[in-house]
Each structure stands twice: as C-alpha cells, then as structure tokens.
N, C-alpha and C positions, 0 to 999 in steps of 0.2 A: 287497582287504580293507579298506583304510583309508578306506572311503566310508561315507556314512550308511547306503546300502543294505547294504553288506557287514557293517557292524557290526550291523545289525539282524538280518540272517541268522545272524550269529555268536550274538547273544544268543537268538535262537530255537532254534538247535541245542543250546547249552548246557541251555537250558530242558528240551527234549525228552530229552537224555541223562540229565539229573539225574532226571527221572521214573523212568527205567529203573534208575538207580543213585542212590538217595537218600542212600547213606552218603558220596558225594562222587565227584569226578571229578579226573582228571589231564588236563592238555593236552599235547600234543606238536604244536608248529607248526613250520613251515619257511618261510623267507621266501627267495625267488629273484628276482633280477633278470631282467627280460626286456625286450629292445629295444621293445617295443610298450608296456609299462608301466614306464618307468624310475622310479627312485626320484628324485622331483622335489626341488628345494631345500626347499620348504616342506610336505614330505609329512606332517609332524606339527603343522601350523599349528593344527588343532582338538583340541589336547591336552585341553582340558575334555570334549569329547564322548568321546574315547578313554577318559579317567578315569572318566566317568559309565558307560560300558559295563562297564569293569572292575568298578566298584562294583556294578553290577546283577548280575553273576553271580559275585561274591566268594563268598558263602556256599556256593555249589555247587562251587567249585574248591578242591582241596587244594594243587596245585602246577601251574605252567607252565613247561614247557621249549620254548624257541625256538632253532631252528637258523638261523643266518644262512648261507646257501649262496653268499655273497660275502665279499669282504675289502676291505681298504684303507680309504679315508677314508670310503666309503659305509657300511661295516659299523661303523666307529666312530661315525658320526652316528646310526646305527640304535640302536646300544647306548645312546648318551646319550639320545636321544629315549625309548627305553624306560624308562630309568631315571628320567627326569624325569616321564613319566606315572604310573609306579609310585609315586614320592614324592607326587604329586598325588592319587592316588586312595586310598594307603593301604590296600591289601587284605590280608587275613590270608594269602592263599595265597602260597606260596613261589614264587620266580621264579629262573630260571637261563637265561643266554644262552650258546649254545655254537656251535662252529665245525664240528662234526661230529653226525652222527646218533647214532654210538656213545656219545659223551660225554653227549649229552643223555638217551639211553634209560638209561645206567648212573646218572645222576643221579635220573632220574624213578622209577625202579623201586622203591626203597624208600618213596618218597612214595605211590605206588600201593598198596603193601601197606598203608599205614595206613588207608586208605578201602576195602579189599577190592576194589580195582580191578585189572585184569589188569596183571601186573607181569613177564611174561615178555619178555626182551629180544628174542627172536625173533619174538613176536607184534607187538612195538612196530615191529620192522624190516619185517616182512610188511605191516602196516597202512600204514606210511610207503611202501613200494615199491608198494603198490596204489595209493595215492593218486597216487603219481609217475605211474603208467601211465595213470589216469584222467583227470588233469589235463594230459596231454601236449599237447592242443591249445592250451593257453595258454602253452606253453612255446616260446621262440624257438629253442631247441635241436632241437625236434621236426621 
C-alpha cells in the first residue's frame, strides 16, 4: 500500500467511492505484517507523498480508523509515522489508530452516521472479514 502505485490506487478508490457517497466516506483500514512484505526501516521515507495523498482525498473522508494487526516496536513506529504524516498533511478528517477491529469499528460508527454512511458494527466486521478472505493470498499465514 505504501508504494506510489498503491497510493494511486487508493486515491482512485476513494474518488470512485465518493461519487457513490457524495456526503462523505469513512475508512476502515488494517495493516498486517507479512514475511514477504516486512515493515522496512524506512517504510515512511516518502512522508510528503503520503501527506499529499491524504490531502487529495481529505474533502471526501470524514474519518479514518486504522487497525494495526501487530504490536511491539513496529506498531509504535507505525503509530509515530502515521501521526507525523497526519501532522504534515493537516487533514480535516478524524483519525484513530487501534489494536483491534472492535475498537476501530466502535470509534468509526458515530463518524459514519455523521455522513450517512453505513454505521452498523456487524456490517463493518463482515466487510473486514470478506476482505480478509479475499486477500488471503497476500498473507503469510495462509
């Protein structure tokens, strides 16, 4: 995801979704480590490109909840990097970083209601589980 191609795909996906939901979007993302795609020391080296991407989609997003499916020093580094990019971009969207899907969905639900987006926790969990199955081929655990 944190590649120029991945960021371009992200922007395109947000643009497409915002056409269907012009009142705004909420985003639930999950970051999982994989032995084939490890979190490199300089994973956030291009913070300006990340911030530019965030600025480009800012008016379309009401809130972003990220789940870090890993812990320890790597999770701390990811949290720090995320906050640094957030400070650089200064988006109007709200941001939350969570250790569990449940916490992220509970936080995201009222923000979804603000823009008439689906806010059912069960729907968020179903969507997350669907993506988890669909992307299993990218997961080292599969």
